[in-house]
C-alpha positions as CSV (number, residue, x, y, z in Angstrom):
1,M,-3.1,91.2,33.0
2,N,0.2,92.2,34.7
3,S,1.7,95.6,34.2
4,V,4.5,95.9,31.6
5,S,6.4,98.2,33.9
6,N,7.3,95.3,36.1
7,F,9.5,93.9,33.3
8,V,11.1,97.0,31.7
9,E,14.7,98.2,31.9
10,N,16.3,101.1,30.1
11,T,19.4,98.9,29.1
12,Y,20.4,95.3,29.1
13,E,23.0,94.9,31.9
14,P,24.2,91.3,32.3
15,E,24.8,91.4,36.0
16,R,21.4,92.8,36.7
17,F,19.8,90.5,34.2
18,F,21.1,87.3,35.8
19,A,20.3,88.6,39.3
20,E,16.7,89.6,38.6
21,Y,15.4,88.2,35.3
22,W,17.2,85.0,34.2
23,R,14.6,82.2,34.3
24,R,12.5,84.3,36.7
25,K,10.6,86.8,34.6
26,P,10.6,88.5,31.1
27,L,12.7,91.5,30.3
28,F,11.8,94.2,27.8
29,V,14.4,96.8,26.7
30,R,13.2,99.5,24.3
31,G,16.0,99.9,21.7
32,G,18.1,97.2,23.3
33,A,18.4,94.8,20.3
34,E,21.4,96.2,18.5
35,G,23.4,96.7,21.7
36,F,22.7,93.1,22.7
37,L,23.5,91.6,19.3
38,G,26.2,94.0,18.2
39,R,24.8,94.4,14.7
40,R,21.5,94.8,12.8
41,W,19.8,92.1,10.8
42,T,18.4,93.4,7.6
43,D,16.0,92.2,4.9
44,E,19.1,91.7,2.7
45,D,20.7,89.6,5.3
46,F,17.5,87.5,5.5
47,D,17.4,87.1,1.8
48,N,21.0,85.9,1.6
49,A,20.5,83.5,4.5
50,H,17.3,82.2,2.8
51,R,19.2,81.4,-0.4
52,I,21.9,79.5,1.5
53,A,19.3,77.7,3.7
54,A,17.3,76.6,0.6
55,A,20.5,75.4,-1.1
56,K,21.5,73.4,2.0
57,G,18.0,71.9,2.4
58,A,17.8,73.5,5.9
59,S,14.6,73.9,7.8
60,I,12.5,76.7,6.3
61,K,8.8,77.0,7.0
62,E,6.7,79.2,4.8
63,Q,3.2,80.3,4.2
64,A,3.0,82.2,0.9
65,G,2.3,85.9,1.4
66,E,2.2,85.5,5.2
67,V,5.4,84.3,6.9
68,T,8.8,82.7,6.3
69,F,10.6,81.1,9.3
70,I,14.3,80.0,9.0
71,E,15.4,77.7,11.8
72,N,19.0,78.0,12.9
73,V,19.6,80.9,10.4
74,S,23.0,81.4,12.1
75,A,24.2,78.3,10.2
76,C,23.8,80.4,7.1
77,D,25.6,83.5,8.3
78,P,29.3,83.2,9.5
79,D,29.0,86.4,11.6
80,L,25.9,85.0,13.4
81,T,27.6,81.7,13.8
82,R,30.4,83.4,15.7
83,R,28.1,85.5,17.8
84,A,25.9,82.5,18.7
85,A,29.1,80.7,19.9
86,G,29.8,83.7,22.2
87,F,26.3,83.6,23.6
88,S,26.6,79.9,24.1
89,K,29.5,80.4,26.5
90,Q,27.8,83.4,28.2
91,F,24.6,81.5,28.9
92,A,26.2,78.1,29.4
93,S,24.1,76.6,26.7
94,P,25.7,73.7,24.8
95,R,24.6,75.1,21.4
96,A,22.9,78.4,21.1
97,W,21.6,79.5,17.7
98,F,19.5,82.2,16.0
99,D,16.2,81.8,14.3
100,S,14.7,84.4,12.0
101,V,11.1,85.2,11.0
102,R,9.9,87.6,8.3
103,T,6.2,88.3,8.0
104,Y,4.5,89.9,5.0
105,S,1.1,90.6,6.5
106,S,-0.6,90.3,9.9
107,S,0.2,86.8,11.1
108,G,1.5,84.9,14.1
109,I,2.2,81.5,15.6
110,G,0.1,79.7,18.1
111,A,0.6,79.9,21.8
112,H,3.3,77.6,23.1
113,F,6.2,77.2,25.4
114,D,9.8,76.3,24.8
115,H,12.5,74.3,26.6
116,S,14.9,77.2,25.9
117,D,15.5,80.8,26.9
118,N,14.8,83.1,24.0
119,F,15.8,86.6,23.2
120,V,13.6,88.3,20.5
121,L,15.5,91.0,18.7
122,Q,13.0,93.0,16.6
123,Q,14.5,94.3,13.4
124,G,11.6,95.7,11.5
125,G,7.8,96.1,11.9
126,V,5.8,95.8,15.1
127,K,4.9,92.6,16.9
128,E,2.6,92.1,19.9
129,W,3.7,89.4,22.3
130,T,1.6,88.0,25.2
131,L,3.5,86.0,27.8
132,A,2.3,84.0,30.8
133,S,4.0,82.2,33.7
134,P,4.8,78.5,33.4
135,T,2.8,77.9,36.6
136,N,-0.1,77.5,34.2
137,I,1.5,74.3,32.7
138,E,1.3,70.9,34.3
139,Q,4.7,69.5,35.5
140,Q,4.1,66.3,33.5
141,V,3.9,68.4,30.3
142,I,7.0,70.3,31.1
143,A,8.8,67.0,31.8
144,R,7.8,65.7,28.4
145,R,9.0,68.8,26.7
146,M,12.4,68.6,28.4
147,L,12.8,65.0,27.4
148,N,12.1,66.0,23.7
149,L,9.1,63.8,23.4
150,P,6.9,64.5,20.3
151,D,3.8,66.6,20.1
152,V,4.6,68.7,23.2
153,G,4.8,72.5,23.4
154,G,1.5,73.9,22.1
155,H,-0.5,75.3,25.0
156,E,-3.3,77.9,25.3
157,L,-2.6,81.1,27.2
158,P,-4.6,81.4,30.5
159,E,-7.5,83.9,30.0
160,G,-7.0,87.2,31.9
161,E,-3.4,86.4,33.0
162,G,-0.1,87.3,31.5
163,V,1.6,90.4,30.2
164,R,1.4,92.0,26.8
165,F,4.4,93.7,25.1
166,V,4.3,95.8,21.9
167,V,7.7,95.2,20.4
168,E,8.9,97.7,17.9
169,P,12.1,97.9,15.6
170,G,15.2,97.8,17.7
171,D,13.5,96.4,20.8
172,L,14.6,93.4,22.9
173,L,12.3,90.9,24.6
174,Y,13.6,88.1,26.8
175,I,11.2,85.1,27.1
176,P,12.3,82.9,30.0
177,L,12.5,79.1,30.0
178,F,8.9,77.5,29.9
179,W,7.1,80.8,29.7
180,L,4.0,80.6,27.5
181,H,4.1,83.1,24.6
182,H,2.1,84.1,21.6
183,G,3.4,86.6,19.0
184,I,1.3,88.4,16.3
185,S,2.8,90.9,13.8
186,E,0.7,93.9,12.8
187,A,1.9,93.8,9.2
188,A,5.3,93.2,7.5
189,S,8.0,92.5,10.1
190,L,11.5,91.0,10.6
191,S,12.9,89.5,13.8
192,L,15.9,87.5,14.9
193,S,15.7,85.3,18.0
194,L,18.6,83.9,20.1
195,V,17.7,80.4,21.3
196,C,19.5,79.0,24.3
197,P,18.4,75.4,25.0
198,A,18.2,74.3,28.6
199,V,20.2,71.2,29.7
200,S,18.1,68.5,31.3
201,L,19.4,66.5,34.2
202,Y,18.9,63.4,32.1
203,S,21.2,64.7,29.4
204,A,23.7,65.9,32.0
205,V,24.0,62.4,33.5
206,V,23.0,59.6,31.2
207,P,25.7,60.2,28.4
208,F,28.4,60.5,31.1
209,L,27.1,57.4,32.9
210,S,27.2,55.4,29.7
211,H,30.8,56.5,29.2
212,A,31.7,55.6,32.8
213,I,30.2,52.1,32.4
214,K,32.3,51.5,29.4
215,E,35.4,52.9,31.1
216,R,34.9,50.6,34.1
217,E,34.0,47.7,31.8
218,I,30.9,46.7,33.6
219,G,27.6,45.4,32.2
220,H,29.4,43.6,29.4
221,E,28.2,40.1,30.2
222,P,25.9,38.7,27.5
223,I,22.4,37.9,28.8
224,T,20.7,34.6,28.2
225,A,19.0,34.5,24.8
226,L,15.3,33.9,25.2
227,H,15.1,31.7,22.2
228,A,12.0,29.8,21.0
229,Y,13.3,26.4,22.2
230,L,13.6,27.1,25.9
231,S,11.3,25.0,28.1
232,P,8.9,26.9,30.3
233,D,11.1,26.3,33.3
234,E,14.2,27.4,31.5
235,R,12.5,30.6,30.3
236,T,11.4,31.4,33.8
237,A,14.9,30.8,35.2
238,A,16.4,32.9,32.4
239,V,14.1,35.9,33.0
240,A,14.8,35.7,36.7
241,E,18.6,35.7,35.9
242,I,18.3,38.8,33.7
243,R,16.2,40.6,36.3
244,Q,18.8,39.9,39.0
245,A,21.7,40.9,36.8
246,T,19.9,44.1,36.0
247,A,19.4,44.9,39.6
248,D,23.1,44.1,40.3
249,L,24.2,46.5,37.5
250,L,21.9,49.3,38.8
251,T,23.4,48.9,42.2
252,R,27.0,49.0,40.8
253,I,26.4,52.2,38.7
254,S,25.1,54.0,41.8
255,D,28.1,53.3,44.0
256,D,30.4,56.1,45.1
257,D,33.1,55.2,42.6
258,M,30.7,55.5,39.6
259,V,29.0,58.6,40.9
260,G,32.5,60.2,41.3
261,L,33.5,59.3,37.8
262,V,30.3,60.7,36.3
263,Q,30.7,63.9,38.3
264,S,34.3,64.3,37.1
265,L,33.1,63.9,33.5
266,Q,30.5,66.6,34.1
267,L,33.2,69.0,35.4
268,K,35.2,68.5,32.2
269,R,32.4,68.7,29.7
270,L,29.4,70.5,30.9
271,P,29.3,74.1,29.5
272,G,30.2,76.7,32.1
273,V,31.6,74.2,34.6
274,S,35.3,74.3,35.5
275,V,37.3,72.2,37.9
């Protein structure tokens, strides 16, 4: 088990954070939650958001007498919506949001990893977190997570590795992208978490490529219909024609002109990028 002291700072300082911690290692700041967020999140705030979320049919996961989890609670609180938008720009995340968890007894969620950077802002009660490096996860599993494939994320913590944090009211814990984590509350607790999703290369290229294809008006040709009345020779020829046309299109979309167009669209639309 690693020493907590390797991950502790007295304050959250953005320049130091991005130079030493961002997507490298966890950060723990005792009493750093309110300074980071700029406000407190109370039981009353949670109750109000819960009523709004329930009325909207938003995602609420509950186990009676144990835990209530409100996903994207910021959509139910205008002030959190504004603050999430500010963090979205700061961390170059296309859509940052807040989740909130209230526990009523000792409880926790299973060990897992996320395709986002998360900031746990403890508001009430005590929660024990155990974190471990993503070097313990197979690259294929990480790839599936980033591509939003189903049933990916749950993962056991490696025995004897990792670092344990006891997070008390007012504390901040940063959980970097892909780091395994497991949190257990000692009793009743309340926390707010800022979620900053990572942008995959796939999502930073394919939508722009689709736009570029339409702008250049290529790939519009109708392919041969493989209908039931083609003769065997006709079907073979049609399949060969489609395969060749596909190869030609893939060649065209990788030429310098198309690459330049996709890159120009990225400069205009990716968060944090400027010409």
